N, C-alpha and C positions, 0 to 999 in steps of 0.2 A: 538558443533563446536566453535571452540577455536578466540577470538577474536585476530584480528588484533592488532600490538602489537608498539607504536612508539616509535619514539629515544628521551622522551627533554634531557634526560642528553645533546645532542648536541643544539638545538636550543633554554632552555635558555639563548646561550652567544652571541645569532642574534641580541638582546631590543640594544648593542653595534655597530652593523653593520654597514660597512660603503660600499658606493656603488662599489660593484666590478662587471664580467664580463662584462655586454651591458657597450661598452662608450654610453654612453647615458647619461648625465648630470640627477638628478630627476629632475630638471625643468621642463624638456625638453618635449614639447606637448602630448608623448605618454607620457612619466614616468605618470606624470601630470595630467592626467585625470584620477578619479577615477574612471565612470564609462566605461571605458575600463579596468583597470585592473585587477577589477571583473567580469563581464563580461568572463575574460580570467581563474582568479579565482573558475569561477562561473562549465564552462565548468569542467576543472579537475575537480569533486568534488565526490567525494565518488555520487553516485547512492542511495538514499533514498526508497528501495525498499528492502519489506525484503525476496525476493528468487533469487538477486544478489549477483554470485558467489561471496565468499571470498576471490580469490585470484586477481577481482577486484578492490572489497572496498582497499584491498589491496594496489593495483595497484597504485591506485588517491590518496591516503595517502603521500603516499613515491612524485610521483609527487610533490603535495602539496607543501613537506616538502624542497623538490630539488630546486624548483621555489622560497622557499622562500627565499634560500641560492644566489638564483643567483644574487640578488637586493636590493638596501633596499630599493627600491618606490616597489619590490610585498613583504615584511617583512610582514608589516599586513595584508591585504588580503588575502594574502593566506593563514595564520595563522590563522588566522579566519576564513575561511572552512577549513583547516584542525583538530580545533578541536571547529570545532561547534559542534558535536556534539557525541557524547561518552555512549556508555554501560560498562562502566565499571573504576574509581577513581583509579583505577593501577598506568596509564602515567604520574596523577598528582602527584601522594603517594608519584612516581620514582625522583619527584623535589626534595624534602625535604628529604638532608645527614644521614636525625635520623630516613630516615625508609631504613631499609637491612633488612636483609635475618639473619636466627636462627637458623641452624640446617634444613633447606625447608623450615621453615615459613616466612612472611613480618611480621615485628614487631618493630614500634615505639620504638627506644629508646637512649635518647640521648636532649637538648638542642635547640628549634629552634626559631634562630638568628627572627627580624622584619625581616632582608635585605632575609637571607630565605619566610620569607614569603612573601615578596614584589615582587619575582619573582613564588614562586609557584600563585599569585593574578596578577602577566604577563598574564600568560593561562586560569585562572576560569574564568578571563573573560572574554571572546570568548564564554565559551559556555554557545549554547540555550536550546539546545535539550537534554533529561538527559533518558536512559531506564533501572535503576534501579532492579538489576537482582543477583544471585547470579553470586560468581565469581568461577569459569571452577578451578575444579582440579590444573590445568597448576597454577592457582596463590590460594596459600595456603597464602590465607590472617590473619593472625590472629583477633579472635570479637574484640577487644581491643584497635585495633587503631582507629574503627570506634569513640568509643565513648571519647578516649582519642582527637583525631582530633576535636570533639565537645565539649572537656572540652579547647581546647586551642584558640578556635574561641570565638569572639565577633562580631564578621561580619556573613554575610550568607557565608559559602563553594563557593559557584557557586551565584553572587551576579548578574548574568543580564540573569540567566537559564528562559526561557521563556517557557520551554514546558518537563515533568513528567512522564513515562511513567513504571508504574506495572506492568507487566503483568500477576507477581503472589502472590499477598502479604497477602494471607494466605500460604506459605513456613514456615511450624514449624522447619523446620531445622535452617529461613533462620533470619540474622539477623533484620527483617524485622522492628524493633522500631528504626532501623538507617537510614531508608524513614523522619526523624523529620531533617536529615542532611540536606535536600534538600526544606528550608522552606524558601519564602525569597520575600520579597511585588514582584519582576518583576514578579514571575510567570504568565501564562497566560492557561494556558490549564494543565490539569490534570486525569492522565487516573488511575484508581485502577484494574485493572483485576483481575477473581478470589475467589472476597470478600470473607470470614463469618461470623457467630456472631458472631465470636475471635475478629478480626475486629474492632467492631462498634464503637469503642469509641474510637480508634487509629484517624479511621475516620473521628470521629466530632472537637475532637483532631484538627487536621491539620488543617479542612476546618476554624474551628473560628478563629485558628491563622490568616491562610492567611487571612481571615479575618478586627481582627483587626490588623495588619498590613499594613493594607491598603494594599492589590493583588486586584487587578480587573481581574478575569477568567473571561476570553473572557470561557471556555470550561472546562465541566466537562462528560466523563463517565466513568459512578460502573459497574461492571458488576459480578454476585457471588453471596450471597443475604446475609440477617440475618442484613443489615441495617433499625434500627429504623425508628419511624416516625419519633422524634431528631434533628437527624443525619440527613436528610431528609430535615428540617425544615432550615438546618442552608446556602442552598444552593440557597435559597430565599433573603439572604445576598447580592449575589451579581447583582448588580438592570441590568449589561452589559451582564451578561449572553449570548452571542450566542445558544451557541449550546450545550445541551442535551441527554444523553443515561442512563438510568437505563433500566439494562441486569436482571430479575431474584428478584428481587423487589419489584413483586406483592404488598407477602402477608402487605406491608410498605403503601401502596398508601394507599390515605385519600381524600373521594372528593372535603373538601376547600380544600387544601391543592393545588389537579389540581387546582382549580379555584385560586390562589393565585401565582400558575406555569405561570397559563397564564394570568395576570397582567403584567407578566416583557412586560414590555417592547421592548428588544432587541433583543427577544426564536426567531431566525426563522430555529431553527433545534432541532427537535424533535426525539427521538425513546425512545418509552415505553413499556411496556414488562409489558401487568397487570393477567399468568398468578397468580393462586391462589389470586386473588387483590380479592378482599368482596364490591368487587362497581359493584355491579347486576343489574344496569342501570344507564345511561344519559338522565335527564330530567329538561336540565339547562343549562346557557350558561358557556361554557366554558370561551374565550377567545383569545388569539393565532391569534392575530391580526394581527401579523407580521409575521409570522409562514406561511414559502416559505418548509420547503424539512420537511415530518410526514414518521414518522413510527412504526405501532403498531403490536404486538404480545395478538392477541387474539384470542378469536372463530368468523368466519366473520360473524355473528351475533351483533358480540356486537360492534364491527367492522363500520359496517357500522351503528351502531346505535347513537355515538360518533361525526360523519361525517359532521353533520346537525348544532353541539353547537361549528365545530372551525368559531369562525369568520372572520378568514386568509379568503382574495379575491384572492388571487391570489398566491394560492398556487403551486411548481412549480415539485417536486416529491414528488412519494405515494409507499410504500412499507406497505402492508398488509402481515403478515405468521399467517398464525393459523395455526391446530392442528384438528380443526373439520370446515370444510366446505361440500353447495354440490351447485348440479348445478345452482338451483332456488336460490340458495344468492352469487354467484360468479357473475353471470348474475344480482341482484339485486342494488347488491355492484357494481361491474362495472357502470350500471348507474347511479345511485345517485355519482359516483366518475364525469360520465361524462357532467351534468347538473349543480356539483359547479363547476365545476373547468378545462371543458373540451379546454376553448379559453387559457387556460397557465403553463396547466402539462403538464410538457416534460420530467418527467422521472419517468415508472410505475413498479410495480413490488406486483408478486403475489406471496404467495411462501407457501406450503402444506410441514407442521413440522414435518412428519412423516416420515419415509427413506424410499428412494427414491427404493429401492430390495421388501420392504414390498408394498406401496403399490400396490392398483387394479384398481381403477379407471378410472375411461375415462373419459381425456380434452380435447374436438373437440375443432378445432379451432371460429365457430363458437361463443363463449364462447366472446370469445373476438371484434367479431364482430361491435360491436359501437365502439372500439376503434383505425380502422383503416381506418378513415377521420381523423384524431388527426397529420397529413402531423409533428409536430410540434413536433415530438415523438423526441429526441433524447437517450432515452433511454427506454431498453425495459427488462424485468425480466420473468421466467416463471420458477418454481419448486415444486420440491418433485410432480408432480403428472405423467402418464403415458398416453402419446400421442402419437397421430401415428402422424406424418409430413411428409411431399414430399420435392421433388424442387420445384413443385408452390405453395407448400407451402409461404415454403422461393420466390418465386418470385413476391406472394401477397405485403409480410410483405418487403419487401424489396423497392415493386417500389410506397407502401401508406407514405411508411419511409427512403426516402434517406436520414437522418440530422442525423441519426444514429449512436453516436457516442459508443454507446454499446446494443448488443443485444446474453441475459444468455437463452438460450433454457434449459429443461429438459434432465436428464439423461433417455439412455433405453437403452433394458440389453436385450440383446438373440432378437431370428430369427425370436421371435412372433411377434418384432416391428417393424412400419415399418418405415423404418428410410431415409433420406436424404443422397442420392450421391455426389460421388464427385465435377459434375458438380454445386453440391448448393455453393461448393466454387465460383467456379466463377462469379454465379450467385449474391450473395449477393458485390463481388469487383467489379462490375459492379456500380449494382444499389445503393452503398450504401461507396461512394467515402470514406467516412470521420466517415469509424467504425475504434474501437485502438483495442475492445477484442469482441471474439465471443465466445463462448460456445454452440455448442448444438452435436446431438447425428450423428453418421460419419456411413452408414454402407463403409465400404469397401472391402467389398466378388466382384469378378470381378474387379477390380480394373485395369483399361483399363492402356498400359505401356505409359508411356509423350513420346510423341513426340512434339519439340522444335516446336512454332508455330513460322513462316517467322517473322524476327526482324526491327521494324521501325527502329534505331538505330544500330551504331556500335559500342558506347560506352558503357562500361558496367557499370554498374550500383551499387555501393557502398553504401552498407549500412551507415546509421551517429548514431544511438546509438551506437557503437563499433567501437574499430581499431584492426585491425589483429595481435595478440599475439602466441608470443612461445608456450602457451597451448590450439590452440585455433587448429593449426596450428597441432598438436602432439595427439590427439588426436582421438580414437579409430573408428570416420567415413575418416576421412581420411590417416589413415593409412590402406590404401588400396593396391593389386597393378597394382591400374593402373598409372600408370604417371602423373605428375602435368599436366603437356600440356597436356597429353588427358583429362585430367578432365575436364582445363576451352573447349577447345575444348565443349566437350562435353554440358558444363552449356548455360541454353539460353541467349538471353539477354533481359532486362530487356526496359518495356516502358519506351516511354516518360515521366509519372509522375505513378510511381511504388508505390504501397498501402499502405498505412502505417499504421494494421495493426500487434498492439504490440504484442498482447497477446490470442494463442488459443486455445484454450483447447476441448478437446471431453468426448464428456459427451454419452460413450456406454465404450459396454465390449461384450467380447465373439467372437469375430474375430480371425479366427485364420491367420497367416500370416507364408513363411515365407518368411528371409532375404533380400533378388531380390524385398519382395514386399516393405517392409520398406522401400529400397529405393530409389524403384517407387511412393511411396503415399509422400516425403519424396521431390523428385523430383516439385510435383505434387502442394504443399506448396510452397516450397521454388519459383514456380516464379512466383506465386498469389500474394506474400506478401511475399518482398523480405526483407522486414524490422522487420521482425519478433524478438521479444525476446526471446520468453516464445511459446516452443511450449510442453502444461501437460495434464497427464488426471483429470478425476475430482471424485477426494474424491478418492485413491491414487488404480480406477482400471484400474489397467494393468498397471499400472506405472511403471512398465523396460520397454514395448516396446513400449510406448510414449513416456520416457528417452531418449531410442534412438534411436530413432523419429527427437526427440529438436537434440543429435547430427550433426545428418544426416546435419539434416540444418543448419546447425552452423558449419561444415565442406561448406556447401554447401558457406555458405557468408563471410570466413573467403579467401577458393582459389578468387572468383570471387571478391577481397576484394585488395590483393596479386596483381590480377593480375592488375586491375584500377593503380594498384602503377605499374606494370614497366609499363604498357599501358605508363602511364602521365609521367615518368621517359626518356621513349625514347626518349617523341616527344621536351622533351626540350638539348636545342644545347650545 
């Protein structure tokens, strides 16, 4: 995916921009209120969601650039949002006149003056989040550019950087040592993924340098493998750490290190993978007094044995991921959770790590019966198990947990599994008004034709998450022989309080549809959840089919938004 490009050659001149465009002086009540200006710019900011389409991100960046040009009052807040998050240094490099192309490759040649560095820093100080990945082929930047920049700088390249993400720190053909360009005491969150043993020393050096420079890391996430106990010990230097994730590091975990980690005074979020760990049994207090969220990846029997030695009195989020368990172990585990944290638990997840298509074990609803009385649950996730689910089961869950914001149910394939019908969506929409993310297996065979119910209001509802765009209007789903007027007439008027579900994931496969069935299904979904941002499949099961349903739902939303706009404009004298 190509990264959207910005135009730094235009923006540096804004440093001396005077008020233009709007006929309001910078001292007016509107322009002198930083809260109002900040809210406007935040509304225009790109979504911090990896599934948002690149065109939407590009459009949001362009809008912020235009806003910065509007008047001096908007200059700083708009540019702060525009440059807040980057995934390439290319826009910053382009500010430097010495950064030029030579036979298609970007190189750094010539002297960089103090004035040019000052202009560079005027933008670089705004970057708070950086995702360090390999530059796409369309941006051929010579490796020496990174080394030369590091050689020329005596201060941090991004002095206000808060969050550094390296999704693939083990790429052999990537200038991974260049990650040291982002060493700065301002760092608060560090994420290194796909680590191998080769990166152990680099990771250790990075952690030690941050500690030596006085960085106060708030969150660390390491995924991969190969880190040594010595490198993990460096984590303990960050006494203000609030969140830690260690995935794939089980072989380096030691019980004494775990006890020292448990003594850290602010640690509230912990995810630990004990796969291949040498720790066979825990028979001593581990600490973790302030823990609010815990995820353990290990055999369920081991996870259950750890719980009595966690001293937190008010655990709120608990995830158990296991490659082996039995019905008896699951029942015992759930009972232990209820006994320890029945009054505080808000989010409960049970995950089986074997492939959903390989799993043959039955998981009956009785296994989670002890959780039903927990009215305070806002999140429930069951994954990796085969189970029969009916509309009545979902009615029980929805009635028991009316405050759910997340309900993720397991994948079910084939006609031999009992799956909820389309009516289950209506049930959950009525019983769980706060639901934002729903994943469930859905039986889409024998789908009834959609019949719009009588509308309680003549006003069409416009989804708040997007504006209509020409791209949406030109989507395949909307480019049909049906005229816009007749399509508007066929869309149901939304309820007075439209449901706020944002993401619907269908965890099923093998149903066969015709095109008109996709349209019918999309109408059911759109009526119940008019604010949906994503309709998707689970783990690429029938991805093309569900992508088409998503496009149809988006087309309905676009037409409804356009109709509302026409309605409002028609009411203006």
